[in-house]
C-alpha positions in Angstrom: 45.8 -4.2 -6.8 46.1 -0.5 -6.0 48.9 0.8 -3.8 47.3 2.0 -0.5 49.5 5.1 -0.4 47.8 6.8 -3.3 46.6 10.3 -2.4 43.0 9.6 -3.5 42.8 6.5 -1.3 44.3 8.3 1.7 41.7 11.1 1.2 38.8 8.7 1.0 40.0 6.9 4.2 40.4 10.3 6.0 36.9 11.4 5.0 35.3 8.2 6.3 37.1 8.5 9.6 36.2 12.1 10.1 32.6 11.9 8.9 30.1 12.6 11.6 26.5 11.4 11.4 24.1 14.3 11.0 21.6 14.8 13.8 18.0 13.9 13.0 15.8 16.9 13.2 12.8 16.5 15.5 9.5 16.2 13.7 7.5 19.3 13.4 4.4 19.4 15.6 1.1 19.0 13.8 -2.1 19.3 15.8 -3.9 16.8 13.5 -1.4 14.0 14.1 -1.5 14.7 17.9 -5.3 14.6 18.0 -5.4 11.4 16.0 -2.8 9.7 18.2 -4.8 10.6 21.3 -8.0 9.2 19.8 -6.3 6.0 18.9 -5.0 5.6 22.4 -8.5 6.2 24.0 -10.9 4.7 21.5 -8.7 2.3 19.5 -8.0 1.9 15.8 -10.9 2.8 13.4 -12.3 -0.1 11.4 -10.7 -0.6 8.0 -12.4 0.8 4.9 -15.0 -1.2 3.1 -14.7 -1.3 -0.6 -17.9 -0.4 -2.4 -17.9 -1.8 -6.0 -18.7 0.6 -8.8 -22.0 0.3 -10.6 -20.2 -0.6 -13.8 -18.6 -3.6 -12.1 -22.0 -4.8 -10.9 -23.4 -4.5 -14.4 -20.5 -6.5 -15.9 -21.2 -9.4 -13.5 -24.8 -9.8 -14.7 -25.5 -12.1 -17.6 -25.1 -10.2 -20.9 -27.5 -12.3 -22.9 -30.9 -13.7 -22.2 -31.2 -17.5 -22.0 -32.4 -19.1 -25.2 -35.5 -21.2 -25.3 -33.4 -24.3 -25.9 -31.3 -23.8 -22.7 -34.5 -23.1 -20.7 -36.1 -26.3 -22.0 -32.9 -28.2 -21.4 -32.7 -27.1 -17.8 -36.4 -28.0 -17.2 -35.9 -31.5 -18.6 -32.9 -32.1 -16.3 -34.9 -31.1 -13.2 -37.6 -33.6 -14.0 
């Protein structure tokens, strides 16, 4: 265990005791944020975004191969 009278340890303790917390700067005013805040107060929150799938994703969900004659006949025989 270190001796508590070492110069480095004394310096660290002194720095911790004398350290002052920095003041937080006030946020800079932006007109855009102010207008949006007023709109949210008066009207309310806007609806969340709707995700529109890409056309490539729609195409990938479609069947990639036509049904064969055997599968069509098999389905028809099951329905009867």
